[in-house]
C-alpha positions as CSV (number, residue, x, y, z in Angstrom):
1,M,83.0,68.8,95.2
2,S,86.1,70.8,94.7
3,K,86.4,74.1,93.9
4,R,87.2,75.3,90.6
5,T,90.6,77.1,90.3
6,A,91.8,79.8,88.0
7,L,95.3,81.4,87.7
8,I,95.2,84.9,86.5
9,T,98.4,86.7,85.2
10,G,98.5,90.5,85.7
11,V,96.1,90.1,88.5
12,T,97.2,93.6,90.1
13,G,95.7,95.3,87.0
14,Q,92.4,96.8,86.1
15,D,91.2,93.6,84.4
16,G,92.9,91.2,86.9
17,A,91.3,92.7,90.0
18,Y,87.7,93.0,88.5
19,L,88.0,89.2,87.0
20,S,89.2,88.1,90.4
21,A,86.1,89.5,92.1
22,F,83.8,88.0,89.4
23,L,85.5,84.4,90.0
24,L,85.5,84.7,93.6
25,E,81.8,85.2,93.6
26,K,81.2,82.4,91.6
27,G,83.1,80.0,94.2
28,Y,86.4,79.9,92.5
29,R,89.8,79.5,94.0
30,V,91.5,82.2,92.3
31,F,95.5,82.5,92.4
32,G,96.9,85.8,91.1
33,T,100.5,86.3,89.8
34,F,102.7,89.2,90.3
35,R,106.2,89.5,89.4
36,R,108.9,89.8,92.3
37,S,110.7,92.6,90.6
38,S,107.6,94.8,90.6
39,S,106.5,97.1,93.3
40,R,103.6,94.6,94.5
41,S,101.2,97.3,94.4
42,F,97.8,95.4,95.3
43,E,95.6,98.5,95.8
44,R,93.1,97.4,93.4
45,L,92.5,94.1,95.3
46,E,92.6,96.2,98.4
47,Y,89.8,98.5,96.7
48,L,87.3,95.8,95.9
49,G,88.0,94.2,99.2
50,I,89.6,91.0,97.9
51,L,93.1,91.1,98.8
52,N,93.0,88.5,101.3
53,D,90.9,86.1,99.1
54,V,93.3,85.9,96.2
55,E,96.3,83.7,96.6
56,L,99.3,85.5,95.2
57,I,102.2,83.4,93.5
58,P,105.3,84.9,91.8
59,L,105.5,84.8,88.3
60,D,107.9,86.2,85.5
61,L,106.8,85.6,82.0
62,L,110.4,86.1,80.7
63,D,111.4,83.0,83.1
64,Q,110.1,79.6,81.9
65,S,110.9,77.7,85.1
66,S,108.7,80.3,86.8
67,L,105.8,79.4,84.5
68,F,106.2,75.5,85.6
69,F,106.3,76.4,89.4
70,A,103.1,78.2,88.8
71,L,101.3,75.6,87.1
72,R,102.7,72.8,89.3
73,T,101.6,74.9,92.4
74,T,98.0,75.9,91.4
75,A,96.9,73.1,88.7
76,P,94.6,75.4,87.2
77,D,91.2,74.7,85.5
78,E,91.2,77.8,83.9
79,I,94.0,80.0,83.0
80,Y,93.4,84.0,82.2
81,N,96.9,85.7,80.9
82,L,96.1,89.2,81.0
83,A,99.8,90.3,81.8
84,A,101.3,92.3,79.2
85,Q,103.1,95.5,79.0
86,S,100.0,97.5,78.1
87,F,100.7,101.2,77.1
88,V,100.3,101.8,73.6
89,G,102.9,104.9,73.7
90,A,105.4,103.2,75.7
91,S,105.7,100.4,73.2
92,F,107.2,103.0,70.7
93,E,109.8,103.8,73.3
94,Q,110.4,100.1,74.4
95,P,109.6,97.8,71.6
96,I,111.8,95.0,72.6
97,A,110.6,94.7,75.9
98,T,106.9,95.2,74.8
99,G,107.9,92.1,72.6
100,E,109.5,90.0,75.0
101,I,106.5,90.3,77.5
102,T,103.5,90.9,75.6
103,A,104.3,88.5,72.8
104,L,106.8,86.0,73.8
105,G,105.5,86.0,77.4
106,A,102.1,84.5,75.8
107,I,103.8,81.8,73.8
108,R,106.1,81.0,76.7
109,L,102.9,80.2,78.7
110,L,101.1,78.2,76.1
111,D,104.0,76.3,75.7
112,A,104.4,75.6,79.3
113,V,100.9,74.6,79.8
114,L,101.5,72.1,76.7
115,A,104.4,70.6,78.2
116,S,103.0,70.5,81.6
117,G,100.3,67.7,81.0
118,L,97.8,69.9,82.5
119,R,94.7,70.6,80.4
120,P,93.3,74.0,81.6
121,R,91.1,76.2,79.2
122,F,93.2,79.1,78.2
123,Y,92.3,82.8,77.7
124,Q,94.5,85.2,76.0
125,A,93.6,89.0,76.4
126,S,93.8,90.3,72.8
127,S,93.3,94.0,71.9
128,S,91.3,96.1,69.5
129,E,94.5,97.9,68.7
130,M,95.6,94.8,66.4
131,F,92.8,96.1,63.9
132,G,94.7,99.4,63.4
133,D,93.4,102.3,61.4
134,M,90.4,101.0,59.6
135,G,88.9,104.0,58.5
136,H,85.2,105.8,59.9
137,G,82.3,104.1,59.8
138,E,83.3,100.7,59.6
139,K,83.0,98.4,62.7
140,Q,85.6,95.7,63.3
141,S,84.5,92.0,63.7
142,E,86.4,88.7,64.3
143,S,86.8,88.4,60.3
144,T,88.4,92.4,59.8
145,P,92.0,92.1,58.8
146,F,94.5,93.1,61.3
147,Q,96.9,96.0,60.5
148,P,98.9,96.6,64.1
149,C,100.1,100.6,64.1
150,S,102.3,100.1,67.2
151,P,104.8,97.6,68.4
152,Y,102.2,97.0,71.4
153,A,99.6,96.1,68.6
154,T,102.0,93.9,67.0
155,A,103.0,92.1,70.0
156,K,99.4,91.4,70.9
157,L,99.0,90.4,67.6
158,Y,101.6,87.6,67.8
159,A,100.2,86.4,71.1
160,H,96.6,86.1,69.6
161,W,97.7,84.0,66.7
162,A,100.0,81.8,69.1
163,T,96.7,81.2,70.7
164,V,95.0,80.4,67.6
165,N,98.0,78.1,66.6
166,Y,98.3,76.3,69.7
167,R,94.3,75.6,69.6
168,N,94.5,74.3,66.1
169,A,97.7,72.2,66.2
170,Y,97.4,70.6,69.9
171,G,93.8,70.6,70.4
172,M,94.1,73.1,73.5
173,F,91.1,74.8,74.5
174,A,92.6,78.3,73.9
175,C,90.6,81.2,73.3
176,S,91.4,84.9,72.5
177,G,89.0,88.0,73.5
178,I,89.8,91.0,71.3
179,L,88.6,93.6,73.7
180,F,88.0,97.1,72.9
181,N,88.7,99.9,75.4
182,H,86.9,99.0,78.9
183,E,87.4,101.6,81.6
184,S,86.6,102.0,85.4
185,P,87.7,103.7,88.6
186,L,90.4,101.1,88.5
187,R,92.1,102.2,85.4
188,G,95.6,103.7,85.7
189,I,96.0,107.2,86.0
190,E,98.1,107.3,82.9
191,F,95.4,106.1,80.6
192,V,93.4,108.9,78.8
193,T,90.1,108.3,80.5
194,R,91.3,108.3,84.0
195,K,93.4,111.5,83.2
196,I,90.0,113.1,82.1
197,A,88.0,111.9,85.0
198,D,90.5,112.9,87.5
199,G,91.2,116.2,85.8
200,V,87.7,117.4,85.8
201,A,87.5,116.3,89.4
202,R,90.8,118.6,90.1
203,I,89.2,121.3,88.1
204,K,85.9,121.0,89.9
205,L,87.8,121.3,93.4
206,G,90.0,124.1,92.1
207,L,93.1,122.3,92.3
208,Q,93.9,122.6,88.6
209,T,92.7,124.8,85.6
210,K,93.5,122.4,82.6
211,I,93.7,118.9,81.4
212,V,96.7,118.6,78.9
213,L,95.9,115.9,76.1
214,G,97.2,114.7,72.8
215,N,95.0,113.6,70.0
216,I,91.5,114.6,71.2
217,H,89.8,113.5,67.8
218,A,90.8,110.1,67.9
219,K,87.7,107.8,68.5
220,R,87.0,104.7,70.8
221,D,84.6,102.1,71.8
222,W,84.3,102.3,75.5
223,G,83.0,99.9,77.8
224,Y,82.9,99.3,81.6
225,A,85.5,96.9,82.7
226,P,83.2,94.7,85.0
227,D,81.3,93.7,82.0
228,Y,84.1,92.8,80.0
229,V,85.6,90.4,82.6
230,Q,82.4,88.7,82.5
231,A,82.8,87.9,78.5
232,M,86.4,86.6,79.4
233,W,84.7,83.9,81.8
234,L,81.7,83.0,79.1
235,M,84.6,82.3,76.6
236,L,85.9,79.5,78.8
237,Q,82.5,78.1,79.3
238,R,81.4,77.0,75.9
239,D,81.9,73.6,74.5
240,T,84.1,74.6,71.9
241,P,86.9,77.4,72.0
242,S,86.7,80.3,69.6
243,D,87.7,84.0,69.3
244,Y,85.4,87.1,70.1
245,V,85.2,90.7,69.8
246,I,84.0,92.2,72.9
247,A,82.8,96.0,72.4
248,S,79.9,98.3,72.9
249,G,79.5,98.8,69.3
250,K,79.5,102.6,69.8
251,S,82.3,104.9,69.3
252,Y,83.0,108.4,70.8
253,S,85.8,110.9,70.5
254,V,88.2,112.1,73.2
255,A,86.8,115.3,73.0
256,E,83.3,113.8,73.4
257,F,84.8,112.0,76.3
258,V,85.7,115.2,77.9
259,S,82.6,116.8,77.3
260,M,80.5,114.0,79.1
261,A,82.9,114.1,82.1
262,C,82.6,117.9,82.6
263,R,78.9,117.6,82.3
264,Q,78.9,115.0,85.1
265,A,81.3,117.2,87.3
266,G,78.9,120.1,86.9
267,L,81.6,122.4,85.3
268,P,80.0,125.4,84.0
269,N,82.1,126.6,81.0
270,D,82.6,125.3,77.5
271,P,84.6,121.9,78.2
272,Q,87.2,122.9,75.5
273,S,88.1,125.8,77.6
274,Y,89.4,123.1,80.1
275,L,91.7,121.5,77.3
276,E,95.3,122.2,76.7
277,L,96.8,120.1,73.6
278,D,100.3,119.5,73.4
279,S,101.9,117.7,70.3
280,N,104.5,116.0,72.0
281,L,101.9,113.8,73.3
282,L,100.9,112.4,69.8
283,R,102.1,109.1,68.6
284,P,104.4,108.3,65.6
285,S,101.4,106.5,64.2
286,E,98.0,107.1,65.4
287,V,94.8,104.8,65.3
288,G,92.1,107.5,64.5
289,Y,89.2,105.2,64.9
290,L,88.1,102.0,66.4
291,Q,84.3,100.5,66.6
292,G,83.7,96.9,67.5
293,D,81.0,94.7,66.4
294,P,79.9,92.2,69.4
295,T,77.3,90.5,67.4
296,K,79.0,86.9,67.5
297,A,79.6,87.3,71.6
298,M,76.1,88.4,71.8
299,N,74.8,85.2,69.8
300,E,77.1,82.9,71.1
301,L,78.0,83.9,74.7
302,G,74.7,85.6,75.5
303,W,76.7,88.9,76.5
304,N,75.1,91.9,76.6
305,P,77.3,95.0,75.6
306,S,74.6,97.6,76.9
307,N,74.9,96.8,80.6
308,T,76.7,100.1,81.1
309,P,76.3,103.1,78.7
310,I,78.9,105.5,78.3
311,E,77.0,108.1,80.1
312,D,76.9,105.4,83.3
313,L,80.8,104.8,82.8
314,V,81.6,108.3,82.7
315,R,79.5,109.0,85.6
316,I,81.1,106.2,87.6
317,M,84.6,107.3,87.0
318,V,84.0,110.8,87.7
319,E,82.0,110.5,90.9
320,A,84.8,108.1,91.9
321,D,87.6,110.6,91.3
322,L,85.7,113.5,92.8
323,Q,85.2,111.2,96.0
324,R,88.9,110.3,96.1
325,V,90.5,113.9,95.4
326,Q,88.2,115.4,98.3
327,R,89.7,112.6,100.5
328,E,93.1,113.6,99.3
329,I,92.2,117.2,100.3
330,R,90.8,116.3,103.7
331,D,93.8,114.3,104.5
332,G,96.2,116.9,103.0
333,R,97.6,114.7,100.3
334,H,96.6,116.4,97.4
335,Q,98.7,118.1,94.5
336,N,98.1,121.1,92.6
337,K,99.7,120.2,89.5
338,V,98.4,119.3,85.9
339,L,99.4,115.8,84.3
340,S,100.1,115.6,81.0
341,A,98.1,112.6,79.0
342,K,98.9,110.8,76.1
343,F,96.1,108.9,74.5
344,V,97.0,105.3,75.5
345,T,94.3,102.5,74.8
346,P,94.9,99.6,77.0
347,H,94.2,95.9,77.8
348,R,94.9,94.7,81.2
349,E,93.8,94.4,79.7
């Protein structure tokens, strides 16, 4: 019996790497795409020890011919579209590029699949940012209205509805996973959780004194990325396609995340004493509160949002950055500087 084949766009990101490892363990043949114009940075795949197991293929979501080439070459059973311009803050500065890649890139891929004659199961990485600022105390579910507050969220919403449309109009097995924030040691350093984990590690080891942040009162529903890629796979194993909110069901502020990270690092002072606030890091429009309701995923997918509580998530991230910075010091590669942090909530995710 031949292996099942998966095609993952955005394989070099956090989610792409963890999903690749998950599928390889299940015996899949995994193809991962990268842009020829990119720096071809595969350190996440190397970190997980799977770089030689993932078959890399060039693909550009702006170029329809490269989509057809990827589909012909791989003939996948499952497609996971994780590629996007993923930084909320950057989307205000590059709204057109965000729309081209994140929104139109998804519909180009859907249309290429339809035209190819192949019938793979299709996963679209949607985002909790699509809900916008719904106010404190209200959890967001699959039936919650969308109110996007950024070009990133607007682009993700276009891709989300395109996926629903191709499912309804053409009978494609196409699902959207509305993932809330999910983090790990593989999260990019430009994202707030990694900046916090890296910052407390550097403070602990005497390399800096402050973490520079913007909106520390914003509240997010944070989970552990390896748990969330399992939910992606579970969606494509159903008899019928549907869309699912994937979240922990709990919400914490950025300031609370800082406090937990400081405790994990064993820093002695008030966590607020390690913070420096910079109004230049605030976005033109802020989403103050997000908290997901994963009831549908729990009931229909059997997915458990409690596998990795936030305290364990923070511990995993801080310990990984402490070990990394210690290696940098040992190898003479450390830098004594404070990194500014814009509060960026991702999906790649």
